[in-house]
N, C-alpha and C positions, 0 to 999 in steps of 0.2 A: 504494500500500500504506500502511496506517495502523495504529497501535496506540494504543488509548485516545484516538482522535481526533487524534493527532499524526502528522504526516508523518514517515516514516522517512528516515534519512540516505541519501545516495547509495551509499555503500559497503555498507550493509545491503541496499539494494535490489539492487545488483549481485550480492551473495552469494546472494540468495534468490529472484530473479525467474526466471520461465520455466517452472518445474515444481514439483510437490509431491512430495517423496520418498515420501510414503505411497501415491502412485499406483503405485509400483514397489517394493513390499514394504519400504519404508524406506531403500533405497539413495539416497544424497544426490545422485548424478548420474543423469540419465536414461539409458536404454539407447541404444546406437547401433544403429538399425534399418536394416539393409541390405535394401532391398525393391524389387522391381518388381511381381510378382504379389501380389495380396491376395485371399484366398478369401472367398466369401460363404456363409452358412449354407444358403441355399435359393434357388430360381429367382425367387421373388417379390421377395426383397430385392435380388437382382441386377438385376432389371428396373426396380425403383424407385430403385436406387442410394441406398438409404436409410441405409446404414451410414456411419460417419464416414470411414473410409479405403477408397479404391476402387482406387488404383493408385499406384505409387511416385512418379510425377511430380506427383501432386496432394497430396503431403504425407504425412508420417510423424510419429510421436511425437517423433522427434529434431528435425525441422525445425520442428514446432509449438513445441517448448520454446524454441528460439532466437527464433522470430518473436514469441512471447508476451513474451519478455524485452525485445526491441527495442521492441515496442509500449508496454511499461511505461515505458521510458526516453523514447520519443518522444511519448507521448500520442496515438498514431495509431490509426486504425480497423483497420488491417491492415498486415502487412509481408510482402513476398516476399523469398526468399533465392535468390541467383543465383551463378554460378560465379566472378565477378570483379567488381572495382570498375567496370571499363568496361562490363560487362553491366548493372550497376546504373544506368548512364547511358543506355545505348542502348534498353533495354526500355521505360522510361516515355516516352522520346521517340517510339518507334514506337507506343506505346499511344495517344498523344494528338495525333499529327500525321498528316495525310493529304495526298495530292496536291492542290496548290493552296493549302495553308496557308502561313502565314508564321511563322517562329520568330525571336525575339530572343535572342541568346546573348552573354553578357559576353565582351569581347575578351580578357580575361586568363584565360580558361578553360584547364583541363587539356588539353594538346595532343591526346591521343587522342579527347577529346570533339569538338574542332574537326575532327579528321580524319574522324570519323564523320559530322559534319554536312556537311562539304565533299564527301564522296564518296557515302555511302549516302543521306542525306536529300535532297541535291540530285538524285541519280539517281531518287529516288522522287517527284520533283516538288514538293518543299518548298522554299520561298524562305527562305534563311538570311541573316540580317543580324547583324552584331556591333556591340555598343554599348560605350561607355566605362564602366568600373566605377564611376565617380563620377556616373553619370547621375542616380541618385536619382529624385525625382518627375518630372524632365525626361524620363524615358523615355516619358511619355505622348505626347510629340511624335513618337516613332518607332513607336508602335502603330498598326497599320492595321486595316481592317475584317476582314481574314482572319488577324490575329495570334491564334494559339491558345495559344502557350506563350512565357513569358519564363523563360529559364534563367539562374540565378544561381550564383555560387560566391564565398563570402566567408569569410575573406580569400582574395584571388586566388592562383592558382598562381604561385609563383616570385617575384612582386613584392608580394604581400600588401596590396593595396588592400582597404579595407573598404567594402562596399556598404550603402546605406541600404535594408535589406530591407523594413521596414514601408512606406516611401514607394513602393517599386516594387510591392509587393503591392497597395496602394490603387489605383494607376494601372492595373495589369493587371486587377484584378477589376472596376473600373468599366467596362472595355472588353470584359469577358467572356472574358479570357484567364486561364489558370492559371499558377501560378508553381512552378517546380522549383528546388531548391537542393542543390548538392553541398556537404555539411556535414562532409566528412571531417576537415578541420583541427581543428575544435572538438569534434567528437563531440556527442551529445546531453547530455553532462555539462556542457558550457560554453555551449551554445546549442541551444535547441529550436525548430527552424524553424516547426513547426506552431503554436506559441504566438504567433508573430509573423505568422501569416496565410498562410504558405507552404502549398501544397497537397500537394507531393510532396517528401519528404526522402530524400536519396541519400547512401549511405556506402560507401566502400571498406573493408569490414571486414577486408581484408588488413592494414590499418594498425593502429591502436590496439586495436580489439577482439581481433584475433588476437595481435598483440604480439610475435611471435617470428620473423618473416621466413620462415615455412615454410608459409603457408596463403594461398590465393587465394579470396576470397569477397566478395560484395557484398550490401547490403540496400537495399530501397526501401520506404519507409513512406508511407502515404497517409491523408488525412483521409477522413471518411465520404462526402463527395461524389465523391471520385475513386477510392475503393477498388475498386468493382465493375469499372470499366473497366481499371484497372491489373491486377487479379487475373485477369480474363478473358484479357487479352493474354498474361500470363505463362503461363497454362495452355495457351493456343493454341500458343505458341512452344515449350513443353516445355524451357525453358532452366533446368533445376533443378540445384541443387548436390548434391554427393555427401555422404553422411551423416558420413563421417569428418571432412571439412573443417568441416561444420556443428557437429559436436561440439567440435572444437578451438576454434572461435570462441566457443561457449558457455562453454567452460572458460576461455578468455582473458578473457571479461567479468568473471569473478569477481575478477580482480586489476586490471582496467583502471583503476579509480579511483586506487589507490595508485601504479600505474605512471605514469599520466598526470600525477599531481601531481608526481612526481619529474622527469619530462620538463619540465614547466612551470617548476619552480624552477630546474633546471639551465640550460635554454635562456635564461631571463631573466637569470641570472647571467652567462652567456657573452655574451649580446647587450649587456648593460650594460657589461661590460668591453671589448668590441670597440669601443664608441663612443669610447673613449679611446686606441685604437691608431693610430699614425701612418700605417699603410698602408691604413687603411679610410676611405673617403669617406662612406659611409652604411651604416646598419644598418636593414634593412627588417623590423621586428617591430612589429606594431600595439599590443602592450602597453607599448611604450616611450613615455614622454611626448613624445619627439622625433618620433614618427611623425605624419605629417599627418592621419591618420584616427584618432588615439588617442581623441579624445572620442567618436566614433561607436562605436568598439570598446568603450569603457568603458560606454556607454549600453546596449548590447545583449548583450554577452558577460559571462559570469561567470568566465572563466578563459582561459588561452592554452595552446597545446600546444608541442611541441618542435621545430618547424621554422620557419626564417626564412632570409632571404638577406642577404648583404653585398655592397657595391659596392667593389671595389678602387680605390684612389686612382690615377687616371691610367693604369690598366692596360688592356691589350688581351688578345687570346687568348694571347699568349706568357706574360704574367704570370699569367693564369688557369690555364694548364696547369702552370706552374712551382709555383704554390701547391698545386694538387691532387696533383702528383707527389711533393711533399715530405712529405705527410701519412703518418703511420705508424699512428695509431689509427683515424682516420676512414677508412672504406672508400669506394671510388669505385663507387657502385652506385645504381640507381634504386629507387624506393619509399621508404618511411619508416614510422615507427611501431613498429619493432622495437626490440630491446634495444640494438642497436649504432649508433654514430654513423656518419653517411654524409655525403658531399659530392659535389655534381655541378655542372658548369657550366650556366649558365642561358642559353638561346637565346631571343631575342625576335623573330627574323626573320619569324615567321609572323603576327605581330600587324598589325592594320590601324589601330587607334586608340590603344591603350595601349602606346605604344612608349617612353615615358620623357619627357624625356631622363634618362639616367643618366651619372654622371661617369667610369665605367670599367666593366670587366668585372664581371659578376655571378656569384656562387657561392651555391648553396643549401646550407644546413647542416641536417642532422637531428641533434639532440642526443640521444644515447642515455642509457643508464643508468650509464655510466662515471663515475668521479670527475671533478669539474669542473676541478680543477687539472691533471690529466693532459690533458684536452681543451684547456685554454688553452695548455699547453706545445706540444701538437701544432699548434695554429693558429699559434703564433708561428713554428714551423718553416716553415709555409706562407707566412706574411707575409714572412719573411726571404728565402725563395726567390723570391717575387714581386718583391721590391724589387731583388734582385740581377739578375733577368732584365731 
């Protein structure tokens, strides 16, 4: 979007992308269309399927509004909207992999992605191999003649390694493979995968786009070369999202920029403070200069989000649980991106390559919209309990 030749700012685009109010009598929000059956004016139109909307599973004005908004953010040729973040992972993998193919998946991937690969993909005859998140251009040595997909996630789930996405893209494309990226951490506000050569960009819209811990949704955006195959698989599977959830995420987009900026600032403040706390061995946040991948993060990303991990000094599970049980503001619950702060224990036992080493037990923190000083006081309660344990 542009005005007088100048690119509009991100918050302006978030506020106005996806739909034109004048298409709906001037109402600033699009209607929530609950639809299965769509009527045709006559038999000839029905036979030709020449009207825009044909059935609820193939799109409505509500789903189009969100898809167009995501396309504007991603720079993509098309976006599908699915019922969860996990569905946003599984559908593109099913779209581009067949029996006999080989897929490379980063070893620090979101655990449900690994579970899908180790169960469904292997059962369907796909060879699954995990690679080090720091492989970079060296991933070329792992690519085989039947490698069809390289799956990336950067920063990594729980341990926040940053991948060299452009180097991976170059190696994969030279071998005829496509690259997918789970970009939920950064959102397209802080990293646009397709601009770096990625073919498929995946988001759990449950997180920052929705923003209130009450919606499950996923989006998958593709470049022009991959859009047809992705969309055809999506329509074939019939895995569409409900209109109310779609609308809530579209609504959440309008404030995502200001919310994410607050998450970013608060998380950096807490992470920086934690580096000076005696009970903390390491803080795993790529925007910190102390992070080993900070230079790579700074090269490719324009911002950071509200989730990172800490390593307790010399602690095991007993200290980990004592820390978590002492918290009063942080909730103990999965997911992130909502308004509330959360903490969870990190388990690395499923990994084959990216195991560490780490100096103690890991805890992942989601920094919400609360006041930073209150969050620091709560974390101190946890650190005191861990030390006493």
